C-alpha positions as a printed Julia matrix, in Angstrom:
131×3 Matrix{Float64}:
  12.4   -42.12  -34.06
  12.6   -39.16  -36.45
  13.45  -35.65  -35.58
   9.96  -34.57  -36.13
   8.7   -37.23  -33.67
  11.3   -36.12  -31.11
  10.16  -32.45  -31.49
   6.53  -33.47  -31.12
   7.14  -35.38  -27.93
   9.24  -32.67  -26.6
   6.47  -30.14  -27.29
   3.8   -32.44  -25.53
   6.21  -32.66  -22.6
   6.55  -29.0   -22.31
   2.81  -28.4   -22.42
   2.18  -30.99  -19.74
   4.91  -29.5   -17.62
   3.37  -26.08  -17.96
  -0.04  -27.41  -16.9
   1.35  -29.39  -13.89
   3.21  -26.23  -12.82
   0.2   -24.09  -13.02
  -1.83  -26.58  -11.14
   0.72  -26.87   -8.34
   0.84  -22.99   -8.07
  -2.98  -22.89   -7.89
  -2.89  -25.35   -5.13
  -0.66  -23.36   -2.78
  -2.6   -20.05   -3.19
  -5.93  -19.19   -1.75
  -8.48  -17.92   -4.37
 -11.19  -15.58   -3.29
 -14.23  -14.79   -5.35
 -15.55  -11.35   -5.76
 -18.13  -11.57   -2.99
 -15.47  -13.01   -0.44
 -13.15  -10.1    -1.26
 -16.03   -7.62   -0.84
 -16.74   -9.09    2.62
 -13.11   -8.82    3.53
 -13.03   -5.19    2.42
 -15.56   -4.29    5.23
 -12.52   -4.58    7.52
  -9.76   -2.84    5.35
  -7.34   -2.98    8.26
  -6.66   -6.71    7.49
  -6.48   -6.57    3.63
  -4.64   -4.86    0.8
  -5.83   -5.14   -2.84
  -2.92   -5.14   -5.13
  -3.49   -4.38   -8.82
  -0.73   -6.12  -10.87
  -2.09   -5.0   -14.37
  -0.36   -2.52  -16.73
  -0.68    1.22  -16.43
  -3.01    1.55  -19.44
  -5.31   -1.22  -17.89
  -5.24    0.68  -14.62
  -6.22    3.95  -16.19
  -9.37    2.2   -17.73
 -10.7     0.73  -14.57
  -9.57   -0.28  -11.08
 -10.95   -1.38   -7.72
 -11.17    1.75   -5.4
  -8.51    1.72   -2.74
  -6.22   -0.76   -4.41
  -2.56   -0.26   -4.75
  -0.97   -0.48   -8.18
   2.22   -2.3    -8.8
   2.37   -3.99  -12.36
   3.48   -7.47  -12.27
   6.75   -6.64  -14.28
   7.79   -4.24  -11.54
   6.86   -6.4    -8.55
  10.36   -7.73   -7.92
  11.93   -4.34   -7.86
   9.12   -2.62   -5.94
   8.58   -5.45   -3.32
  10.1    -3.26   -0.46
   7.14   -0.97   -0.89
   4.91   -3.78    0.37
   6.88   -4.54    3.58
   4.55   -2.39    5.59
   1.68   -4.69    4.66
   3.25   -7.98    5.83
   0.56   -8.08    8.56
  -2.22   -7.9     6.06
  -3.58  -10.36    3.47
  -2.54   -9.04    0.04
  -5.23  -10.02   -2.36
  -3.69   -9.68   -5.9
  -5.86   -9.03   -8.97
  -5.35   -8.56  -12.69
  -7.77   -8.8   -15.6
  -8.7   -12.55  -15.35
  -6.62  -14.0   -12.42
  -3.64  -15.34  -14.28
  -0.96  -12.57  -13.66
  -2.26  -12.04  -10.2
  -1.72  -15.75   -9.41
   1.97  -15.3   -10.41
   2.18  -12.21   -8.12
   0.64  -14.08   -5.22
   3.04  -16.9    -5.68
   5.95  -14.45   -5.73
   4.81  -12.65   -2.78
   4.26  -15.81   -0.79
   7.81  -17.03   -1.47
   8.89  -13.68   -0.01
   7.01  -14.18    3.32
   3.79  -12.29    2.61
   0.2   -13.51    3.13
  -0.88  -13.29   -0.48
  -3.96  -14.62   -2.3
  -5.63  -14.24   -5.6
  -8.88  -12.59   -6.81
 -10.49  -15.35   -8.83
 -11.57  -14.16  -12.24
  -9.79  -10.8   -11.67
 -11.41   -7.45  -12.17
 -13.56   -8.92  -14.95
 -15.4   -11.06  -12.42
 -15.31   -8.27   -9.92
 -17.1    -5.93  -12.25
 -19.58   -8.66  -13.46
 -20.5    -9.35   -9.83
 -20.91   -5.63   -8.92
 -23.03   -4.94  -11.96
 -25.27   -7.96  -11.02
 -25.73   -6.6    -7.55
 -26.94   -3.02   -8.71
């Protein structure tokens, strides 16, 4: 087997590993669509929306009442969330990928965390359709 073939096989294995890892993460986390989260927000005592996008993204648009902790700061700012351990923390980002990582991280640290499927993009789309 040539070096080129070994590199190609290694690349394929790496891609497969990445997809399997993402699939397993997805399986462990509950995903809510925008309408489910809207219903949950009718009783805000049981839910916290966590925006894990960057500061510039947050400045453009956000879901009213959400807490903002960018994903790259979540590890160091986790203690700020301790007071919400009795709530479901629904993480959101632009499309649902970063928020999935945030939800996995929070779940590993004992939080009841879930993901807003489709992120704020889906949230805005659903809310525009309803108006």
